[in-house]
N, C-alpha and C positions, 0 to 999 in steps of 0.2 A: 673581588671588591674590598674584603677586609685587608689586604695587603695594601691595595691602593690607597684606602683611607687611613692606614698606619704610615705611609710614606708621607702623606698630605700633613698628618697630625706632627710627625717629626721636623718637616720644614716649618710648620707653622711656629712649633716651640722654639725653633732655633731663630727664627725671625724675631720673634718677639724678646726673646733674651736679647739679642744684639740691638733691637731699636730701644729697649729699656736701658742698656748700658751706653749706648752711644748718644742718644737723643733726650733722655731723662724724661720719659713718660710714653704714653701710648701714640699710635700713629692717626689718631682721630681725625686731625686735620688733613691728612691725605686724602680722605675719602669724604669730606664735608664741603657743603657748598658756601659760597661766600655772597651769592647774588640775592637778588630781589625777587618775591613772587608777588601775585596779585591777592588781595586780602578783603577789601570791601569798597564800596562806594560812598561818596558823602558830597554835600553841597559845597558848591564852589565858592571859596572865600577870596577877599581880595588879597593878592600877593602870590596866589598858588601859581605853580608852573602850569602855563597853557598847555602845554605837551601832554599832561596827566588828565587832560579833560577825556572824558568817555563820550564822543559825539553821538554813538549810537542810542545811548540812554537820553542823553541832554535833547536829541531831537524830536524826543515824544511829547514835549511841551510842558513838562513839569517843573522845570528849572535845569540850571545846568551842574552837572556832576562831575566829580573828578574821581580817578581811581586811586585808591590807598594801597600801598604795598608794604610787607612787612620782610624781614630779613629771612633768608632761607636757611634754615638750621640743618634739614635733612637731605640728603643727596641720594640719587638714583646711581649705581654702579653697573655699569652694563658692558657684558662682554662681548666682542666680536671676533668669532674664532675660525680661522681658516683650517677646514678639515680635507683639502683637496689631495689629489694622488702625490703631488711634489712634497707633501709634509711627509712622507712616508719613506725618506731618505735617512740613512744610518744604520746601525746595527741593529738587527731583529729584536732586541731586547730593549733598545732604547733609540728609536729613530725620532727626528723631529716632532712628528704627532704626539709621541708617549710624552716628550718633555713638554710641549705645550698644554696637554692636559694637567700635567701636575702644577705647572706654573697658574694656570686659570683656576684650578682648584684650590690652592694654597691661597691665592689672592681672593677668592670667593669666601673662603672660610675668614679672612680676616677683614673685608668688607662686611660681612653680613653683622659682624659683631660692632662695627663702628658706624654702619651707615642703614637706614631704614628700608632700602629697596635694592635687590639684586636680580638683574637679568641675564639672558644670554642669547646670541644669535649664531649659529654654526653655519656654515655655509661652504659650497664648493662653487659650482656654476649654476645652483640653485639653493633654495632652502632646505638644509639638512636636519636643522632642529630650532626651535624659537620657543625660548621660557619668558613668559611676559614679567616685567620686574615685579617683585614681590617681597614682604618683609617676613623675617622670622627664620629660624633654624630649618624650618621644613623647606622653606623655598632653597635655601643654600644646599642642602643635602639633596634636593631633587634635582638641581643643577649639577651638583658633583656626581649623582648617578648616572644621569644621562650622558654625561661626559664620558664616564668609565664604558657605558653600553653602547656607545654611538659606532655604527657601521655605515659611513658614508656610501650613497646611492651611486655618486657621480665621481669621476676623479678629475675634472676638469675644474678651472679656476676662472671666478668673474668678480674682482675685488670691487670694481666699479658699482657694481650691481648691489652688492651686500653694504657698501657705505651709503648707498642711494636707500636701500631698505632700512637702516639704522637712522638716517635723517628722517624718513616718515614716521616712524614708531615710537619716534622718542619725542615728546611734545614739549618738555621742561629740560632746561639745561642740565647734563648730567655729566659724570665721570664715564668716558668711554674707553675701555682698554682692547686696544685692537691686537691680537695675536696672529702674525702671520708670517711666511718666509717671502713674500713680495715678489713672487715670481709670476709677473703679470704686468699688463701696460694700460695706458691710458685710464688710469685711476686717479691723477693727480687732482683734477677739478672738483671731486668728490670729497677726496681727503682734505682739499682747502676749506669746503663748505662745512664739513665736519668739524674741523679744527675751530672754525668761526663760532658756530653754534654751542658745542660741548668742550667740556676740560678733556683733550685727547691726550691717552698715553699710547705709544706707539712701541710694539716689543716685537723685534725682528728676529726670527728664529734662522739658524743657518747650521749646515754640518761641514765639517772639514773636508768630505769629500767633494764639495762644492766649490773649494778653495785651492786644496792640495790634492788631485787624485792621485792615487799609487800608481807606480810605473808597472803597469802590467801587460806592456807592448800592445798591440792590434787586437782591440776586443770590441763585441758589440754592445752598444748603450741603448737601452730600451727607454723612452718616454713613456710613462705611464699615463700623462694625460692625453696624449695626442695618438698613443698606440704604436708609434713608428719607432723603428729600431734602425741604428747606424752605427757603422764600424768607424771608429778613432783610433788614433795612436797615441796611447797615453805616455808613449816614451818622449814624444816629440816636444822639443823645448817651446816651439812657437805656440803649439796646441797649449800646453801647462802654462804659458805666460798668458794666452787668450782667454783662458779660464778664470785665472788671477785677475786679470785686467777688468773683466766684465763684471766680476763680482764686486769688487773694490768700488767700481764707477757706480754699479747700481746702489749700493751701500751708502756710498757719499752723496748721492743725488736723493736718496731718502732722508739722509740726516738733514741735509741742507733744507728739504721741503719742510721737514717738522720745525726746525729753526726759523724758518721764515713764517709758518703758520702759528708759531707759539705752543707747539706741541712737545711733550716730553719724548724722547727717542731712546731706547734702550737695544743693543744689539747683544744677543746671546748665543753661544755655541751649545748645540743640544747635548752635547757631552759633558758639559762643566757643570759645577756646583753654581746653581743660580742665585741662591740666597744670600751671598754678600754683595751681588749687584743689585738685587732686588732693596736691599736694605739700604744702599747708595741711592737707589733711586727715590725712596721714602724721604731720606735725607734732605735731598735737592727739592722735593716738592713740599716739604714741610718750610 
């Protein structure tokens, strides 16, 4: 745990140095809300927008009342983290899940300093861990501790169900940071709904073995999610081309969805230094 925290602090320091030098200030606006939230009720006055009338209160017969809104200063940052078995691809010392935990952890450290509430939902095809949004460093370190200790109970993935859970548990507009390898199907509808309701950031984790598998001849490949083992010829030109084409098609499809739904998209190789790309993401969001 101490080593994990030390890595997060190192990443956090590097990000802050880059942000301060490149963007002349903190990245408070990256995590802050700009919407409106309900504040109070007052009596209707001539010229008020009729769409602001609270008909439930007005129907009680004590007059016509309108809702008063105020600018939303504080924001909830909510992490939706894929911990399914497909995330455990890559070298043992740093597979996709390990990279996902580090990225989520360092963003949580950044968010807890800039926003009032931070929460997390880890999923496979079931709820693995849920931390209700809360404020303060205590919540931030609870989130990081839970990430470090998490041992998923299921290896399968149900991304659509995870997005639906997020839609149901977040009642106000939030910054939602979704971290996954997106090896799943039929989640597009819920992704669209989430992007419409919240400020969505999609971080797509992948490993080079999913793009360029080493030439190892005919080998058995085990699917950790389904439990099936199949034999493939990794030296076959058609197999290698099909592998690359499938990955590129899925990545392009996801990026196109995010662009259409007005969500931020970032693809990260689990073995690369993710700090420069996160800084660029902050720059774009500002």
